[in-house]
Backbone as CSV, one residue per row, in Angstrom:
resi,resn,N_x,N_y,N_z,CA_x,CA_y,CA_z,C_x,C_y,C_z
1,UNK,-22.109,2.364,-7.326,-21.632,1.003,-7.114,-22.442,0.370,-5.998
2,UNK,-22.850,-0.866,-6.185,-23.612,-1.597,-5.178,-22.691,-1.989,-4.028
3,UNK,-22.929,-1.391,-2.871,-22.068,-1.631,-1.699,-22.131,-3.073,-1.220
4,UNK,-23.160,-3.813,-1.631,-23.284,-5.201,-1.194,-22.467,-6.155,-2.061
5,UNK,-22.059,-5.682,-3.242,-21.329,-6.570,-4.141,-19.836,-6.613,-3.865
6,UNK,-19.284,-5.519,-3.343,-17.868,-5.526,-2.999,-17.770,-5.197,-1.511
7,UNK,-17.186,-6.099,-0.778,-17.100,-5.931,0.676,-16.195,-4.770,1.041
8,UNK,-14.965,-4.811,0.557,-13.966,-3.767,0.777,-13.061,-3.731,-0.451
9,UNK,-12.265,-2.679,-0.540,-11.240,-2.587,-1.572,-9.906,-2.455,-0.848
10,UNK,-8.990,-3.370,-1.143,-7.674,-3.372,-0.501,-6.659,-2.878,-1.523
11,UNK,-6.004,-1.764,-1.210,-4.984,-1.212,-2.092,-3.616,-1.721,-1.678
12,UNK,-2.946,-2.391,-2.614,-1.587,-2.856,-2.376,-0.665,-2.198,-3.393
13,UNK,0.611,-2.275,-3.135,1.603,-1.713,-4.053,2.851,-1.380,-3.276
14,UNK,3.896,-1.132,-3.996,5.161,-0.811,-3.354,5.114,0.514,-2.631
15,UNK,6.132,0.759,-1.847,6.240,2.031,-1.149,6.230,3.163,-2.165
16,UNK,5.480,4.216,-1.866,5.428,5.353,-2.769,4.552,5.167,-3.994
17,UNK,3.757,4.099,-4.037,2.921,3.852,-5.222,1.654,4.697,-5.235
18,UNK,1.352,5.359,-4.122,0.196,6.249,-4.091,-0.998,5.741,-3.311
19,UNK,-0.835,4.650,-2.573,-1.960,4.049,-1.855,-2.623,5.027,-0.884
20,UNK,-1.809,5.721,-0.090,-2.382,6.610,0.923,-2.876,7.934,0.331
21,UNK,-2.483,8.239,-0.870,-2.984,9.438,-1.549,-4.278,9.120,-2.296
22,UNK,-4.290,7.982,-2.968,-5.452,7.588,-3.773,-6.565,7.024,-2.891
23,UNK,-6.214,6.327,-1.816,-7.200,5.666,-0.962,-8.337,6.560,-0.504
24,UNK,-8.039,7.724,0.092,-9.139,8.600,0.525,-10.007,9.103,-0.632
25,UNK,-9.383,9.354,-1.791,-10.146,9.797,-2.969,-11.095,8.692,-3.423
26,UNK,-10.590,7.459,-3.432,-11.410,6.322,-3.850,-12.547,6.077,-2.856
27,UNK,-12.246,6.168,-1.574,-13.290,5.926,-0.569,-14.415,6.951,-0.716
28,UNK,-14.057,8.194,-0.972,-15.068,9.240,-1.173,-15.905,8.956,-2.415
29,UNK,-15.252,8.550,-3.477,-15.930,8.239,-4.739,-16.904,7.063,-4.581
30,UNK,-16.527,6.069,-3.775,-17.355,4.879,-3.586,-18.376,5.037,-2.454
31,UNK,-18.215,6.075,-1.636,-19.075,6.215,-0.465,-18.676,5.241,0.635
32,UNK,-17.399,4.871,0.663,-16.858,3.940,1.656,-16.074,4.714,2.712
33,UNK,-15.791,4.056,3.828,-14.857,4.598,4.804,-13.436,4.347,4.309
34,UNK,-12.480,4.936,5.006,-11.077,4.755,4.620,-10.254,4.353,5.830
35,UNK,-9.372,3.367,5.619,-8.471,2.897,6.672,-7.065,2.802,6.098
36,UNK,-6.113,3.403,6.805,-4.698,3.257,6.478,-4.114,2.285,7.497
37,UNK,-3.728,1.106,7.049,-3.240,0.073,7.952,-2.053,0.553,8.785
38,UNK,-1.139,1.297,8.173,0.020,1.792,8.916,-0.398,2.705,10.072
39,UNK,-1.422,3.539,9.848,-1.916,4.402,10.931,-2.508,3.575,12.064
40,UNK,-3.259,2.527,11.711,-3.823,1.658,12.747,-2.713,0.992,13.569
41,UNK,-1.660,0.552,12.886,-0.537,-0.087,13.580,0.137,0.916,14.510
42,UNK,0.346,2.135,14.038,0.969,3.159,14.887,0.109,3.457,16.115
43,UNK,-1.206,3.525,15.930,-2.102,3.757,17.064,-2.027,2.611,18.061
44,UNK,-1.983,1.402,17.542,-1.909,0.222,18.403,-0.590,0.186,19.174
45,UNK,0.501,0.543,18.499,1.837,0.501,19.116,2.104,1.723,19.998
46,UNK,1.395,2.811,19.728,1.651,4.040,20.465,2.936,4.727,20.043
47,UNK,3.418,4.387,18.854,4.625,5.025,18.315,4.654,4.830,16.808
48,UNK,5.545,5.555,16.151,5.627,5.481,14.690,6.180,4.126,14.246
49,UNK,5.922,3.803,13.007,6.452,2.562,12.443,7.974,2.584,12.461
50,UNK,8.551,3.740,12.152,10.012,3.864,12.189,10.541,3.545,13.589
51,UNK,9.828,4.006,14.634,10.241,3.705,16.012,10.080,2.227,16.346
52,UNK,9.004,1.619,15.848,8.815,0.180,16.078,9.979,-0.587,15.465
53,UNK,10.328,-0.266,14.222,11.460,-0.918,13.548,12.750,-0.693,14.336
54,UNK,12.991,0.561,14.721,14.256,0.911,15.387,14.376,0.303,16.780
55,UNK,13.293,0.308,17.528,13.362,-0.128,18.935,13.022,-1.592,19.138
56,UNK,12.102,-2.113,18.315,11.621,-3.480,18.531,12.000,-4.445,17.420
57,UNK,12.360,-3.910,16.251,12.757,-4.754,15.129,11.613,-5.036,14.164
58,UNK,12.006,-5.507,12.974,11.006,-5.773,11.932,10.058,-6.899,12.326
59,UNK,10.557,-7.931,13.020,9.677,-9.039,13.419,8.541,-8.552,14.311
60,UNK,8.847,-7.659,15.251,7.815,-7.111,16.138,6.799,-6.314,15.321
61,UNK,7.298,-5.554,14.346,6.387,-4.802,13.483,5.476,-5.750,12.713
62,UNK,6.037,-6.811,12.147,5.225,-7.751,11.356,4.174,-8.439,12.227
63,UNK,4.505,-8.713,13.492,3.518,-9.297,14.413,2.364,-8.317,14.664
64,UNK,2.701,-7.047,14.873,1.672,-6.008,15.054,0.816,-5.888,13.796
65,UNK,1.464,-5.926,12.660,0.778,-5.818,11.380,-0.220,-6.962,11.214
66,UNK,0.232,-8.169,11.501,-0.620,-9.358,11.372,-1.844,-9.262,12.284
67,UNK,-1.630,-8.880,13.542,-2.735,-8.767,14.495,-3.724,-7.686,14.064
68,UNK,-3.217,-6.592,13.534,-4.072,-5.492,13.101,-4.900,-5.905,11.884
69,UNK,-4.288,-6.610,10.955,-5.018,-7.100,9.775,-6.115,-8.069,10.198
70,UNK,-5.798,-8.959,11.099,-6.783,-9.937,11.566,-7.994,-9.235,12.198
71,UNK,-7.749,-8.123,12.884,-8.831,-7.363,13.508,-9.770,-6.724,12.492
72,UNK,-9.348,-6.621,11.245,-10.162,-5.984,10.205,-11.153,-6.937,9.535
73,UNK,-11.077,-8.223,9.829,-11.832,-9.212,9.055,-13.340,-9.010,9.043
74,UNK,-13.909,-8.335,10.026,-15.357,-8.099,10.025,-15.740,-6.767,9.397
75,UNK,-14.764,-6.029,8.906,-15.005,-4.707,8.326,-15.724,-4.829,6.980
76,UNK,-16.595,-3.856,6.724,-17.296,-3.777,5.438,-17.291,-2.338,4.941
77,UNK,-17.336,-2.208,3.605,-17.480,-0.908,2.952,-16.365,0.069,3.300
78,UNK,-15.132,-0.399,3.139,-13.959,0.437,3.373,-12.934,0.245,2.259
79,UNK,-12.190,1.300,2.011,-10.970,1.208,1.221,-9.855,1.097,2.244
80,UNK,-9.010,0.074,2.084,-7.945,-0.203,3.050,-6.601,-0.135,2.328
81,UNK,-5.767,0.822,2.704,-4.408,0.926,2.157,-3.479,0.145,3.067
82,UNK,-2.690,-0.745,2.483,-1.777,-1.556,3.302,-0.330,-1.259,2.935
83,UNK,0.542,-1.385,3.913,1.966,-1.157,3.692,2.530,-2.137,2.683
84,UNK,3.603,-1.735,2.042,4.195,-2.526,0.967,4.564,-3.944,1.349
85,UNK,5.066,-4.161,2.551,5.527,-5.485,2.950,4.446,-6.389,3.514
86,UNK,3.251,-5.852,3.772,2.176,-6.653,4.374,1.793,-7.845,3.513
87,UNK,1.985,-7.722,2.216,1.548,-8.785,1.298,2.473,-9.995,1.304
88,UNK,3.646,-9.880,1.921,4.609,-10.982,1.889,4.227,-12.152,2.791
89,UNK,3.265,-11.976,3.651,2.816,-13.029,4.558,1.612,-13.752,3.952
90,UNK,1.686,-15.065,3.892,0.555,-15.858,3.384,-0.678,-15.633,4.246
91,UNK,-0.487,-15.525,5.571,-1.612,-15.274,6.471,-2.288,-13.947,6.110
92,UNK,-1.470,-12.892,5.983,-2.030,-11.582,5.642,-2.759,-11.641,4.306
93,UNK,-2.131,-12.315,3.340,-2.741,-12.385,2.009,-4.104,-13.073,2.075
94,UNK,-4.211,-14.151,2.847,-5.501,-14.848,2.960,-6.538,-13.931,3.617
95,UNK,-6.114,-13.096,4.553,-7.024,-12.117,5.158,-7.486,-11.102,4.114
96,UNK,-6.565,-10.616,3.296,-6.930,-9.645,2.262,-7.958,-10.246,1.304
97,UNK,-7.759,-11.505,0.941,-8.707,-12.166,0.039,-10.091,-12.257,0.670
98,UNK,-10.147,-12.490,1.968,-11.438,-12.538,2.672,-12.057,-11.153,2.799
99,UNK,-11.209,-10.143,2.912,-11.695,-8.777,3.113,-12.363,-8.176,1.879
100,UNK,-11.912,-8.545,0.690,-12.538,-7.964,-0.498,-11.686,-8.020,-1.741
101,UNK,-11.871,-7.028,-2.595,-11.191,-6.964,-3.880,-9.816,-6.319,-3.698
102,UNK,-8.781,-6.988,-4.169,-7.401,-6.519,-4.005,-6.977,-5.793,-5.283
103,UNK,-6.573,-4.538,-5.117,-6.175,-3.691,-6.243,-4.699,-3.338,-6.095
104,UNK,-3.922,-3.698,-7.098,-2.481,-3.416,-7.102,-2.208,-2.127,-7.871
105,UNK,-1.679,-1.135,-7.171,-1.239,0.101,-7.821,0.213,-0.090,-8.233
106,UNK,0.422,-0.248,-9.513,1.770,-0.449,-10.041,2.444,0.906,-10.250
107,UNK,3.681,0.998,-9.836,4.469,2.212,-10.094,5.881,1.792,-10.434
108,UNK,6.413,2.282,-11.535,7.799,1.966,-11.867,8.740,2.512,-10.788
109,UNK,9.821,1.791,-10.540,10.780,2.191,-9.505,11.281,3.611,-9.724
110,UNK,11.538,3.984,-10.975,12.028,5.335,-11.260,11.028,6.412,-10.852
111,UNK,9.740,6.132,-11.043,8.710,7.093,-10.650,8.651,7.226,-9.133
112,UNK,8.784,6.117,-8.429,8.778,6.157,-6.957,9.985,6.939,-6.448
113,UNK,11.141,6.718,-7.053,12.347,7.471,-6.668,12.114,8.960,-6.888
114,UNK,11.505,9.321,-8.003,11.215,10.734,-8.293,10.311,11.329,-7.214
115,UNK,9.251,10.582,-6.854,8.320,11.072,-5.831,9.017,11.256,-4.489
116,UNK,9.798,10.254,-4.099,10.464,10.321,-2.794,11.561,11.377,-2.776
117,UNK,12.181,11.618,-3.913,13.216,12.654,-3.992,12.612,14.038,-3.804
118,UNK,11.353,14.193,-4.200,10.669,15.471,-4.050,10.235,15.707,-2.606
119,UNK,10.115,14.621,-1.825,9.678,14.721,-0.425,10.614,13.902,0.458
120,UNK,11.825,14.400,0.718,12.803,13.620,1.481,12.331,13.223,2.879
121,UNK,11.415,14.012,3.483,10.913,13.654,4.806,10.142,12.329,4.782
122,UNK,9.665,11.943,3.605,8.952,10.673,3.460,9.870,9.471,3.706
123,UNK,11.158,9.636,3.451,12.092,8.523,3.649,12.147,8.096,5.105
124,UNK,12.042,9.048,6.022,12.119,8.711,7.446,10.931,7.873,7.894
125,UNK,9.829,7.896,7.129,8.642,7.103,7.451,8.729,5.686,6.884
126,UNK,9.766,5.438,6.093,9.904,4.148,5.416,11.204,3.479,5.871
127,UNK,11.125,2.686,6.936,12.347,2.111,7.528,13.226,1.329,6.555
128,UNK,12.625,0.670,5.572,13.426,-0.119,4.639,14.190,0.755,3.642
129,UNK,13.846,2.045,3.590,14.531,2.977,2.685,15.299,4.059,3.437
130,UNK,15.207,4.046,4.751,15.778,5.120,5.566,17.285,5.284,5.378
131,UNK,17.983,4.236,4.924,19.418,4.329,4.690,19.784,5.400,3.677
132,UNK,18.820,5.784,2.851,19.080,6.808,1.831,19.238,8.198,2.438
133,UNK,18.703,8.401,3.624,18.752,9.715,4.268,20.189,10.180,4.457
134,UNK,21.075,9.260,4.789,22.474,9.608,5.082,23.337,9.788,3.833
135,UNK,22.783,9.512,2.662,23.551,9.663,1.425,23.369,11.094,0.922
136,UNK,24.422,11.880,0.998,24.322,13.307,0.661,24.271,13.562,-0.843
137,UNK,25.039,12.810,-1.619,25.065,13.004,-3.059,23.726,12.567,-3.663
138,UNK,23.045,13.477,-4.358,21.712,13.199,-4.897,21.697,12.004,-5.839
139,UNK,22.670,11.935,-6.737,22.708,10.822,-7.697,22.925,9.486,-6.989
140,UNK,23.806,9.486,-6.000,24.060,8.250,-5.236,22.808,7.840,-4.453
141,UNK,22.136,8.835,-3.865,20.913,8.548,-3.105,19.846,7.960,-4.023
142,UNK,19.689,8.549,-5.203,18.679,8.047,-6.140,19.032,6.652,-6.645
143,UNK,20.306,6.406,-6.876,20.743,5.071,-7.308,20.454,4.046,-6.212
144,UNK,20.776,4.394,-4.961,20.502,3.517,-3.818,19.002,3.213,-3.737
145,UNK,18.180,4.272,-3.833,16.733,4.097,-3.742,16.195,3.236,-4.874
146,UNK,16.666,3.485,-6.093,16.166,2.705,-7.226,16.486,1.222,-7.049
147,UNK,17.704,0.911,-6.634,18.074,-0.497,-6.422,17.240,-1.124,-5.313
148,UNK,17.095,-0.405,-4.212,16.349,-0.923,-3.061,14.874,-1.141,-3.428
149,UNK,14.285,-0.153,-4.074,12.873,-0.254,-4.454,12.662,-1.363,-5.477
150,UNK,13.545,-1.462,-6.463,13.410,-2.513,-7.470,13.553,-3.890,-6.829
151,UNK,14.489,-4.042,-5.889,14.651,-5.324,-5.183,13.391,-5.697,-4.408
152,UNK,12.782,-4.710,-3.734,11.544,-4.975,-2.997,10.420,-5.369,-3.952
153,UNK,10.334,-4.675,-5.081,9.295,-4.997,-6.075,9.478,-6.413,-6.611
154,UNK,10.720,-6.768,-6.913,10.998,-8.108,-7.430,10.656,-9.174,-6.397
155,UNK,11.013,-8.915,-5.157,10.755,-9.860,-4.059,9.254,-10.100,-3.873
156,UNK,8.451,-9.064,-4.101,7.009,-9.132,-3.846,6.190,-9.400,-5.105
157,UNK,6.842,-9.539,-6.216,6.182,-9.643,-7.510,5.129,-10.752,-7.570
158,UNK,5.435,-11.917,-7.045,4.487,-13.040,-7.114,3.182,-12.701,-6.405
159,UNK,3.267,-11.976,-5.295,2.050,-11.573,-4.592,1.286,-10.515,-5.383
160,UNK,2.005,-9.510,-5.881,1.330,-8.472,-6.654,0.500,-9.070,-7.777
161,UNK,1.059,-10.068,-8.440,0.385,-10.649,-9.606,-0.844,-11.481,-9.242
162,UNK,-1.078,-11.706,-7.948,-2.290,-12.415,-7.518,-3.450,-11.448,-7.274
163,UNK,-3.225,-10.148,-7.406,-4.280,-9.164,-7.167,-5.428,-9.349,-8.148
164,UNK,-6.620,-8.951,-7.725,-7.803,-9.037,-8.593,-7.727,-8.030,-9.730
165,UNK,-7.173,-6.860,-9.430,-7.068,-5.780,-10.411,-5.662,-5.196,-10.310
166,UNK,-5.050,-4.960,-11.463,-3.732,-4.313,-11.493,-3.819,-3.128,-12.439
167,UNK,-3.297,-1.985,-12.020,-3.292,-0.834,-12.899,-2.156,0.110,-12.550
168,UNK,-1.727,0.827,-13.560,-0.704,1.848,-13.393,-1.375,3.193,-13.548
169,UNK,-1.274,4.014,-12.527,-1.809,5.373,-12.660,-0.795,6.368,-12.106
170,UNK,0.473,6.070,-12.357,1.559,6.918,-11.875,1.549,8.301,-12.494
171,UNK,1.006,8.410,-13.677,1.113,9.665,-14.413,-0.229,10.377,-14.542
172,UNK,-1.092,10.161,-13.546,-2.376,10.849,-13.504,-2.569,11.417,-12.111
173,UNK,-3.607,12.191,-11.926,-3.891,12.760,-10.613,-4.456,11.666,-9.701
174,UNK,-4.405,11.866,-8.382,-5.043,10.898,-7.476,-6.533,10.729,-7.784
175,UNK,-7.205,11.819,-8.141,-8.633,11.734,-8.492,-8.835,10.893,-9.755
176,UNK,-7.971,11.104,-10.741,-8.046,10.315,-11.967,-7.792,8.845,-11.714
177,UNK,-6.851,8.565,-10.837,-6.549,7.175,-10.477,-7.748,6.536,-9.768
178,UNK,-8.369,7.282,-8.856,-9.546,6.769,-8.148,-10.672,6.452,-9.133
179,UNK,-10.880,7.322,-10.120,-11.905,7.093,-11.151,-11.590,5.821,-11.942
180,UNK,-10.317,5.663,-12.291,-9.902,4.486,-13.048,-10.136,3.205,-12.239
181,UNK,-9.819,3.238,-10.952,-10.053,2.066,-10.096,-11.544,1.762,-10.036
182,UNK,-12.368,2.793,-9.886,-13.820,2.585,-9.827,-14.315,1.904,-11.101
183,UNK,-13.841,2.367,-12.243,-14.223,1.764,-13.529,-13.799,0.294,-13.580
184,UNK,-12.571,0.025,-13.146,-12.064,-1.363,-13.154,-12.854,-2.230,-12.164
185,UNK,-13.243,-1.658,-11.028,-14.040,-2.408,-10.043,-15.391,-2.806,-10.632
186,UNK,-16.036,-1.865,-11.323,-17.326,-2.178,-11.940,-17.187,-3.312,-12.944
187,UNK,-16.155,-3.268,-13.751,-15.895,-4.327,-14.721,-15.610,-5.653,-14.018
188,UNK,-14.802,-5.598,-12.955,-14.479,-6.799,-12.175,-15.745,-7.426,-11.606
189,UNK,-16.632,-6.591,-11.052,-17.868,-7.100,-10.441,-18.790,-7.717,-11.484
190,UNK,-18.845,-7.108,-12.664,-19.665,-7.663,-13.739,-19.174,-9.049,-14.137
191,UNK,-17.867,-9.215,-14.150,-17.287,-10.522,-14.517,-17.458,-11.573,-13.433
192,UNK,-17.757,-11.148,-12.204,-17.963,-12.095,-11.102,-19.376,-12.671,-11.104
193,UNK,-20.288,-11.998,-11.827,-21.687,-12.441,-11.818,-21.919,-13.623,-12.725
């Protein structure tokens, strides 16, 4: 892939859609660097995102998120995974458009619930879903998660649909998903010429 034709690749999608798993695979495949926006925010804050939410509130987190995204505007040749809620800000979205090609990893809510149910420690990293931790009954917890995740997906749907590329790779390996994104990127770039 010609590194001069695509500035960066921005991976968006709901929580648990695979951005942080697929991102490093894609960056390796493209010969790009990799950035996880949530990690940058945690480094900037000096604490976890869950702690920022708990101690400072969601507004403080969104301010940190916005400042961190703005700092990325001169970046080139990177795959950037962004948190699920980052796309809800018009400012952030305009930054993503300037940064490069936006790729939406679609995942059905049921698949995300399945993934998170297999790794309960992941819930503590997701403040908007952390309420599920206290639900002991598995069926009730999964029902809570499915409703919460579906509501978030519906709320963000208009932004997701503005992505340059949309694909579902929930039922393939991270490597397979990265290959599929690369193929779609090549097609996208050809159509831009």
